[in-house]
PyMOL Python script that loads the backbone (N, CA, C, O; Angstrom):
from pymol import cmd

cmd.read_pdbstr("""\
ATOM      1  N   MET A   1    -103.661  25.297-118.096  1.00  0.00           N
ATOM      2  CA  MET A   1    -103.187  26.077-117.029  1.00  0.00           C
ATOM      3  C   MET A   1    -103.383  25.131-115.934  1.00  0.00           C
ATOM      4  O   MET A   1    -104.453  24.554-115.741  1.00  0.00           O
ATOM      5  N   ASN A   2    -102.038  24.936-115.017  1.00  0.00           N
ATOM      6  CA  ASN A   2    -102.007  23.598-114.174  1.00  0.00           C
ATOM      7  C   ASN A   2    -102.528  24.236-112.789  1.00  0.00           C
ATOM      8  O   ASN A   2    -102.772  25.406-112.493  1.00  0.00           O
ATOM      9  N   LYS A   3    -102.591  23.285-112.200  1.00  0.00           N
ATOM     10  CA  LYS A   3    -103.124  23.454-110.440  1.00  0.00           C
ATOM     11  C   LYS A   3    -102.225  24.428-109.855  1.00  0.00           C
ATOM     12  O   LYS A   3    -102.870  25.205-109.151  1.00  0.00           O
ATOM     13  N   ALA A   4    -101.339  24.614-109.867  1.00  0.00           N
ATOM     14  CA  ALA A   4     -99.996  25.368-109.117  1.00  0.00           C
ATOM     15  C   ALA A   4    -100.889  26.863-109.520  1.00  0.00           C
ATOM     16  O   ALA A   4    -101.492  27.450-108.621  1.00  0.00           O
ATOM     17  N   LYS A   5    -100.898  27.446-111.096  1.00  0.00           N
ATOM     18  CA  LYS A   5    -101.212  28.360-110.905  1.00  0.00           C
ATOM     19  C   LYS A   5    -102.689  29.142-110.789  1.00  0.00           C
ATOM     20  O   LYS A   5    -103.085  30.305-110.710  1.00  0.00           O
ATOM     21  N   VAL A   6    -103.187  27.975-110.824  1.00  0.00           N
ATOM     22  CA  VAL A   6    -104.606  28.247-110.187  1.00  0.00           C
ATOM     23  C   VAL A   6    -104.720  28.908-108.626  1.00  0.00           C
ATOM     24  O   VAL A   6    -105.336  29.926-108.311  1.00  0.00           O
ATOM     25  N   VAL A   7    -103.882  27.948-107.695  1.00  0.00           N
ATOM     26  CA  VAL A   7    -103.768  28.143-106.685  1.00  0.00           C
ATOM     27  C   VAL A   7    -103.200  29.725-106.324  1.00  0.00           C
ATOM     28  O   VAL A   7    -103.725  30.533-105.558  1.00  0.00           O
ATOM     29  N   MET A   8    -101.753  29.916-107.263  1.00  0.00           N
ATOM     30  CA  MET A   8    -101.290  30.954-107.213  1.00  0.00           C
ATOM     31  C   MET A   8    -102.366  32.595-107.776  1.00  0.00           C
ATOM     32  O   MET A   8    -102.244  33.776-107.452  1.00  0.00           O
ATOM     33  N   PHE A   9    -103.205  31.991-108.573  1.00  0.00           N
ATOM     34  CA  PHE A   9    -104.127  33.108-108.927  1.00  0.00           C
ATOM     35  C   PHE A   9    -105.114  33.167-107.633  1.00  0.00           C
ATOM     36  O   PHE A   9    -105.457  34.330-107.422  1.00  0.00           O
ATOM     37  N   ILE A  10    -105.639  32.282-106.756  1.00  0.00           N
ATOM     38  CA  ILE A  10    -106.246  32.500-105.916  1.00  0.00           C
ATOM     39  C   ILE A  10    -105.988  33.409-104.863  1.00  0.00           C
ATOM     40  O   ILE A  10    -106.659  34.288-104.322  1.00  0.00           O
ATOM     41  N   PHE A  11    -104.550  32.859-104.673  1.00  0.00           N
ATOM     42  CA  PHE A  11    -103.737  34.104-103.564  1.00  0.00           C
ATOM     43  C   PHE A  11    -103.426  35.371-103.937  1.00  0.00           C
ATOM     44  O   PHE A  11    -103.100  36.238-103.125  1.00  0.00           O
ATOM     45  N   ALA A  12    -103.512  35.555-105.226  1.00  0.00           N
ATOM     46  CA  ALA A  12    -103.092  36.980-105.921  1.00  0.00           C
ATOM     47  C   ALA A  12    -104.589  37.462-105.694  1.00  0.00           C
ATOM     48  O   ALA A  12    -104.732  38.614-105.285  1.00  0.00           O
ATOM     49  N   LEU A  13    -105.462  36.860-105.870  1.00  0.00           N
ATOM     50  CA  LEU A  13    -106.831  37.600-105.883  1.00  0.00           C
ATOM     51  C   LEU A  13    -107.170  37.726-104.025  1.00  0.00           C
ATOM     52  O   LEU A  13    -107.844  38.697-103.681  1.00  0.00           O
ATOM     53  N   ALA A  14    -106.839  37.048-103.265  1.00  0.00           N
ATOM     54  CA  ALA A  14    -107.044  37.122-102.042  1.00  0.00           C
ATOM     55  C   ALA A  14    -106.147  38.383-101.518  1.00  0.00           C
ATOM     56  O   ALA A  14    -106.436  39.073-100.540  1.00  0.00           O
ATOM     57  N   ALA A  15    -104.947  38.560-102.397  1.00  0.00           N
ATOM     58  CA  ALA A  15    -104.160  40.043-101.555  1.00  0.00           C
ATOM     59  C   ALA A  15    -104.777  40.847-102.216  1.00  0.00           C
ATOM     60  O   ALA A  15    -104.858  41.901-101.586  1.00  0.00           O
ATOM     61  N   ILE A  16    -105.375  40.912-103.398  1.00  0.00           N
ATOM     62  CA  ILE A  16    -106.134  42.226-103.877  1.00  0.00           C
ATOM     63  C   ILE A  16    -107.137  42.389-102.793  1.00  0.00           C
ATOM     64  O   ILE A  16    -107.033  43.311-101.985  1.00  0.00           O
ATOM     65  N   LEU A  17    -108.054  41.572-102.752  1.00  0.00           N
ATOM     66  CA  LEU A  17    -109.210  41.893-101.661  1.00  0.00           C
ATOM     67  C   LEU A  17    -108.916  42.551-100.644  1.00  0.00           C
ATOM     68  O   LEU A  17    -109.559  43.460-100.119  1.00  0.00           O
ATOM     69  N   SER A  18    -107.598  41.949-100.245  1.00  0.00           N
ATOM     70  CA  SER A  18    -107.477  42.298 -98.534  1.00  0.00           C
ATOM     71  C   SER A  18    -106.760  43.733 -99.043  1.00  0.00           C
ATOM     72  O   SER A  18    -106.641  44.427 -98.033  1.00  0.00           O
ATOM     73  N   MET A  19    -106.396  44.228 -99.857  1.00  0.00           N
ATOM     74  CA  MET A  19    -105.715  45.736-100.149  1.00  0.00           C
ATOM     75  C   MET A  19    -106.758  46.686-100.141  1.00  0.00           C
ATOM     76  O   MET A  19    -106.800  47.705 -99.452  1.00  0.00           O
ATOM     77  N   MET A  20    -107.648  46.263-101.004  1.00  0.00           N
ATOM     78  CA  MET A  20    -109.207  46.902-101.417  1.00  0.00           C
ATOM     79  C   MET A  20    -109.845  46.995 -99.780  1.00  0.00           C
ATOM     80  O   MET A  20    -110.103  48.149 -99.436  1.00  0.00           O
ATOM     81  N   SER A  21    -110.107  45.975 -98.805  1.00  0.00           N
ATOM     82  CA  SER A  21    -110.219  46.192 -97.584  1.00  0.00           C
ATOM     83  C   SER A  21    -109.591  46.987 -96.432  1.00  0.00           C
ATOM     84  O   SER A  21    -110.068  47.181 -95.313  1.00  0.00           O
ATOM     85  N   ILE A  22    -108.179  47.495 -97.042  1.00  0.00           N
ATOM     86  CA  ILE A  22    -107.411  48.700 -95.819  1.00  0.00           C
ATOM     87  C   ILE A  22    -107.759  49.902 -96.839  1.00  0.00           C
ATOM     88  O   ILE A  22    -106.904  50.782 -96.746  1.00  0.00           O
ATOM     89  N   GLY A  23    -108.706  50.181 -97.731  1.00  0.00           N
ATOM     90  CA  GLY A  23    -108.706  51.510 -98.380  1.00  0.00           C
ATOM     91  C   GLY A  23    -110.319  51.736 -97.906  1.00  0.00           C
ATOM     92  O   GLY A  23    -110.883  52.729 -97.446  1.00  0.00           O
ATOM     93  N   TYR A  24    -110.796  50.415 -98.213  1.00  0.00           N
ATOM     94  CA  TYR A  24    -112.452  50.531 -97.585  1.00  0.00           C
ATOM     95  C   TYR A  24    -112.258  50.944 -95.790  1.00  0.00           C
ATOM     96  O   TYR A  24    -112.783  51.902 -95.222  1.00  0.00           O
ATOM     97  N   ALA A  25    -111.573  50.154 -95.324  1.00  0.00           N
ATOM     98  CA  ALA A  25    -111.570  50.212 -93.876  1.00  0.00           C
ATOM     99  C   ALA A  25    -111.219  52.307 -93.591  1.00  0.00           C
ATOM    100  O   ALA A  25    -111.981  53.154 -93.126  1.00  0.00           O
ATOM    101  N   ILE A  26    -110.073  52.420 -94.012  1.00  0.00           N
ATOM    102  CA  ILE A  26    -109.835  53.771 -94.277  1.00  0.00           C
ATOM    103  C   ILE A  26    -110.866  54.851 -94.623  1.00  0.00           C
ATOM    104  O   ILE A  26    -110.879  55.829 -93.877  1.00  0.00           O
ATOM    105  N   ALA A  27    -111.741  54.820 -95.653  1.00  0.00           N
ATOM    106  CA  ALA A  27    -112.944  55.555 -95.917  1.00  0.00           C
ATOM    107  C   ALA A  27    -113.810  55.460 -95.421  1.00  0.00           C
ATOM    108  O   ALA A  27    -114.689  56.275 -95.698  1.00  0.00           O
ATOM    109  N   ALA A  28    -114.147  54.199 -94.177  1.00  0.00           N
ATOM    110  CA  ALA A  28    -114.908  54.303 -93.300  1.00  0.00           C
ATOM    111  C   ALA A  28    -114.454  54.637 -91.833  1.00  0.00           C
ATOM    112  O   ALA A  28    -115.086  54.508 -90.784  1.00  0.00           O
ATOM    113  N   GLU A  29    -113.098  55.131 -92.069  1.00  0.00           N
ATOM    114  CA  GLU A  29    -112.601  55.245 -90.865  1.00  0.00           C
ATOM    115  C   GLU A  29    -112.533  54.453 -89.294  1.00  0.00           C
ATOM    116  O   GLU A  29    -112.822  54.695 -88.122  1.00  0.00           O
ATOM    117  N   SER A  30    -112.229  53.880 -89.730  1.00  0.00           N
ATOM    118  CA  SER A  30    -112.265  52.158 -88.715  1.00  0.00           C
ATOM    119  C   SER A  30    -110.627  52.037 -88.751  1.00  0.00           C
ATOM    120  O   SER A  30    -109.854  51.698 -89.646  1.00  0.00           O
ATOM    121  N   ILE A  31    -110.431  52.461 -87.388  1.00  0.00           N
ATOM    122  CA  ILE A  31    -108.761  51.757 -87.489  1.00  0.00           C
ATOM    123  C   ILE A  31    -108.538  50.402 -87.209  1.00  0.00           C
ATOM    124  O   ILE A  31    -107.506  49.768 -87.427  1.00  0.00           O
ATOM    125  N   LEU A  32    -109.699  49.963 -86.653  1.00  0.00           N
ATOM    126  CA  LEU A  32    -109.448  47.903 -86.383  1.00  0.00           C
ATOM    127  C   LEU A  32    -109.585  47.272 -87.509  1.00  0.00           C
ATOM    128  O   LEU A  32    -109.380  46.059 -87.560  1.00  0.00           O
ATOM    129  N   GLY A  33    -110.017  48.111 -88.782  1.00  0.00           N
ATOM    130  CA  GLY A  33    -110.577  47.180 -89.793  1.00  0.00           C
ATOM    131  C   GLY A  33    -109.726  47.494 -90.893  1.00  0.00           C
ATOM    132  O   GLY A  33    -109.845  46.874 -91.950  1.00  0.00           O
ATOM    133  N   ALA A  34    -108.830  48.447 -90.743  1.00  0.00           N
ATOM    134  CA  ALA A  34    -107.242  48.886 -91.267  1.00  0.00           C
ATOM    135  C   ALA A  34    -106.162  47.826 -91.080  1.00  0.00           C
ATOM    136  O   ALA A  34    -105.411  47.235 -91.857  1.00  0.00           O
ATOM    137  N   ILE A  35    -106.372  47.803 -89.695  1.00  0.00           N
ATOM    138  CA  ILE A  35    -105.300  47.243 -88.858  1.00  0.00           C
ATOM    139  C   ILE A  35    -105.481  45.481 -89.337  1.00  0.00           C
ATOM    140  O   ILE A  35    -104.612  44.678 -89.677  1.00  0.00           O
ATOM    141  N   ALA A  36    -106.676  45.347 -89.223  1.00  0.00           N
ATOM    142  CA  ALA A  36    -107.220  43.702 -89.802  1.00  0.00           C
ATOM    143  C   ALA A  36    -106.788  43.700 -91.082  1.00  0.00           C
ATOM    144  O   ALA A  36    -105.969  42.781 -91.115  1.00  0.00           O
ATOM    145  N   GLY A  37    -106.851  44.153 -92.080  1.00  0.00           N
ATOM    146  CA  GLY A  37    -106.726  44.039 -93.330  1.00  0.00           C
ATOM    147  C   GLY A  37    -105.583  44.273 -93.685  1.00  0.00           C
ATOM    148  O   GLY A  37    -105.358  43.905 -94.838  1.00  0.00           O
ATOM    149  N   VAL A  38    -104.584  44.834 -93.059  1.00  0.00           N
ATOM    150  CA  VAL A  38    -102.864  44.722 -92.765  1.00  0.00           C
ATOM    151  C   VAL A  38    -102.247  43.747 -92.475  1.00  0.00           C
ATOM    152  O   VAL A  38    -101.090  43.533 -92.836  1.00  0.00           O
ATOM    153  N   VAL A  39    -103.088  42.839 -91.619  1.00  0.00           N
ATOM    154  CA  VAL A  39    -102.575  41.870 -90.937  1.00  0.00           C
ATOM    155  C   VAL A  39    -103.554  40.371 -91.886  1.00  0.00           C
ATOM    156  O   VAL A  39    -103.543  39.195 -91.520  1.00  0.00           O
ATOM    157  N   ALA A  40    -104.056  40.757 -92.717  1.00  0.00           N
ATOM    158  CA  ALA A  40    -104.744  39.981 -93.771  1.00  0.00           C
ATOM    159  C   ALA A  40    -103.812  39.865 -94.930  1.00  0.00           C
ATOM    160  O   ALA A  40    -103.628  38.786 -95.494  1.00  0.00           O
ATOM    161  N   LEU A  41    -103.341  40.750 -95.215  1.00  0.00           N
ATOM    162  CA  LEU A  41    -102.451  41.137 -95.999  1.00  0.00           C
ATOM    163  C   LEU A  41    -101.059  40.552 -96.128  1.00  0.00           C
ATOM    164  O   LEU A  41    -100.551  40.383 -97.237  1.00  0.00           O
ATOM    165  N   CYS A  42    -100.412  40.229 -94.943  1.00  0.00           N
ATOM    166  CA  CYS A  42     -99.361  39.818 -94.272  1.00  0.00           C
ATOM    167  C   CYS A  42     -99.714  38.644 -94.259  1.00  0.00           C
ATOM    168  O   CYS A  42     -99.638  38.314 -95.443  1.00  0.00           O
ATOM    169  N   VAL A  43    -100.028  37.855 -93.733  1.00  0.00           N
ATOM    170  CA  VAL A  43    -100.528  36.677 -93.642  1.00  0.00           C
ATOM    171  C   VAL A  43    -100.792  35.939 -95.590  1.00  0.00           C
ATOM    172  O   VAL A  43    -100.213  34.874 -95.801  1.00  0.00           O
ATOM    173  N   ILE A  44    -101.543  36.499 -96.683  1.00  0.00           N
ATOM    174  CA  ILE A  44    -101.649  36.128 -97.161  1.00  0.00           C
ATOM    175  C   ILE A  44    -100.395  36.070 -98.355  1.00  0.00           C
ATOM    176  O   ILE A  44    -100.036  35.157 -99.099  1.00  0.00           O
ATOM    177  N   MET A  45     -99.928  37.424 -98.183  1.00  0.00           N
ATOM    178  CA  MET A  45     -98.383  37.274 -98.933  1.00  0.00           C
ATOM    179  C   MET A  45     -97.675  36.243 -98.649  1.00  0.00           C
ATOM    180  O   MET A  45     -97.151  35.591 -99.552  1.00  0.00           O
ATOM    181  N   MET A  46     -97.528  35.892 -97.265  1.00  0.00           N
ATOM    182  CA  MET A  46     -96.356  35.292 -96.465  1.00  0.00           C
ATOM    183  C   MET A  46     -96.894  33.979 -96.809  1.00  0.00           C
ATOM    184  O   MET A  46     -95.919  33.227 -96.817  1.00  0.00           O
ATOM    185  N   THR A  47     -97.940  33.322 -97.096  1.00  0.00           N
ATOM    186  CA  THR A  47     -98.557  31.935 -97.302  1.00  0.00           C
ATOM    187  C   THR A  47     -98.564  31.854 -98.681  1.00  0.00           C
ATOM    188  O   THR A  47     -98.332  30.718 -99.093  1.00  0.00           O
ATOM    189  N   GLY A  48     -98.733  32.589 -99.421  1.00  0.00           N
ATOM    190  CA  GLY A  48     -98.264  32.597-101.004  1.00  0.00           C
ATOM    191  C   GLY A  48     -96.891  32.513-101.170  1.00  0.00           C
ATOM    192  O   GLY A  48     -96.400  31.529-101.723  1.00  0.00           O
ATOM    193  N   PHE A  49     -96.111  33.565-100.696  1.00  0.00           N
ATOM    194  CA  PHE A  49     -94.502  32.762-101.462  1.00  0.00           C
ATOM    195  C   PHE A  49     -94.172  31.706-100.699  1.00  0.00           C
ATOM    196  O   PHE A  49     -93.278  31.012-101.185  1.00  0.00           O
ATOM    197  N   LYS A  50     -94.732  31.251 -99.345  1.00  0.00           N
ATOM    198  CA  LYS A  50     -94.115  29.671 -99.392  1.00  0.00           C
ATOM    199  C   LYS A  50     -94.955  28.953 -99.931  1.00  0.00           C
ATOM    200  O   LYS A  50     -94.395  27.857 -99.949  1.00  0.00           O
ATOM    201  N   MET A  51     -96.238  28.798-100.529  1.00  0.00           N
ATOM    202  CA  MET A  51     -96.477  28.059-101.416  1.00  0.00           C
ATOM    203  C   MET A  51     -95.982  27.916-102.803  1.00  0.00           C
ATOM    204  O   MET A  51     -95.765  26.861-103.399  1.00  0.00           O
ATOM    205  N   LYS A  52     -95.816  29.263-103.279  1.00  0.00           N
ATOM    206  CA  LYS A  52     -94.905  29.631-104.206  1.00  0.00           C
ATOM    207  C   LYS A  52     -93.532  28.595-104.000  1.00  0.00           C
ATOM    208  O   LYS A  52     -93.288  27.743-104.855  1.00  0.00           O
ATOM    209  N   ARG A  53     -93.021  28.693-103.279  1.00  0.00           N
ATOM    210  CA  ARG A  53     -91.355  28.071-103.251  1.00  0.00           C
ATOM    211  C   ARG A  53     -91.743  26.676-103.374  1.00  0.00           C
ATOM    212  O   ARG A  53     -91.235  25.913-104.195  1.00  0.00           O
ATOM    213  N   LYS A  54     -92.674  26.347-102.527  1.00  0.00           N
ATOM    214  CA  LYS A  54     -93.238  24.422-102.581  1.00  0.00           C
ATOM    215  C   LYS A  54     -93.382  24.160-103.889  1.00  0.00           C
ATOM    216  O   LYS A  54     -92.737  23.217-104.347  1.00  0.00           O
ATOM    217  N   PHE A  55     -94.151  24.843-104.663  1.00  0.00           N
ATOM    218  CA  PHE A  55     -94.390  24.630-105.915  1.00  0.00           C
ATOM    219  C   PHE A  55     -93.274  24.799-106.947  1.00  0.00           C
ATOM    220  O   PHE A  55     -93.322  23.992-107.875  1.00  0.00           O
ATOM    221  N   ARG A  56     -92.373  25.606-106.964  1.00  0.00           N
ATOM    222  CA  ARG A  56     -90.859  25.491-107.455  1.00  0.00           C
ATOM    223  C   ARG A  56     -90.063  24.153-106.990  1.00  0.00           C
ATOM    224  O   ARG A  56     -89.537  23.347-107.756  1.00  0.00           O
ATOM    225  N   GLU A  57     -90.083  24.101-105.828  1.00  0.00           N
ATOM    226  CA  GLU A  57     -89.451  22.964-105.444  1.00  0.00           C
ATOM    227  C   GLU A  57     -89.878  21.579-106.384  1.00  0.00           C
ATOM    228  O   GLU A  57     -89.121  20.826-106.996  1.00  0.00           O
ATOM    229  N   GLN A  58     -91.130  21.539-106.283  1.00  0.00           N
ATOM    230  CA  GLN A  58     -91.677  20.433-106.575  1.00  0.00           C
ATOM    231  C   GLN A  58     -91.801  20.389-108.505  1.00  0.00           C
ATOM    232  O   GLN A  58     -92.464  19.649-109.232  1.00  0.00           O
ATOM    233  N   GLY A  59     -90.909  21.453-108.813  1.00  0.00           N
ATOM    234  CA  GLY A  59     -91.257  21.594-110.545  1.00  0.00           C
ATOM    235  C   GLY A  59     -92.773  21.753-110.966  1.00  0.00           C
ATOM    236  O   GLY A  59     -93.091  21.258-112.047  1.00  0.00           O
ATOM    237  N   LEU A  60     -93.334  22.128-110.528  1.00  0.00           N
ATOM    238  CA  LEU A  60     -95.005  22.564-110.973  1.00  0.00           C
ATOM    239  C   LEU A  60     -94.739  24.187-111.500  1.00  0.00           C
ATOM    240  O   LEU A  60     -95.167  24.408-112.633  1.00  0.00           O
ATOM    241  N   LEU A  61     -94.357  24.853-111.095  1.00  0.00           N
ATOM    242  CA  LEU A  61     -94.280  26.314-111.962  1.00  0.00           C
ATOM    243  C   LEU A  61     -93.122  26.177-112.851  1.00  0.00           C
ATOM    244  O   LEU A  61     -92.816  27.095-113.611  1.00  0.00           O
TER     245      LEU A  61
END
""", "prot")
cmd.dss("prot")
cmd.show_as("cartoon", "prot")
cmd.util.cbc("prot")
cmd.orient("prot")
């Protein structure tokens, strides 16, 4: 397993954790927590897709 796949795995794990935080915030009735989770998910996903494009251009994937 090369470095690019490990990095992409970490991004996927971070996205899953942010999705879980949205569910937890909803269960705890925290609107700010849910909004923060959605923002974190968007940032993580955008960064992950940019990194994937970068890796693909370099021929690492």
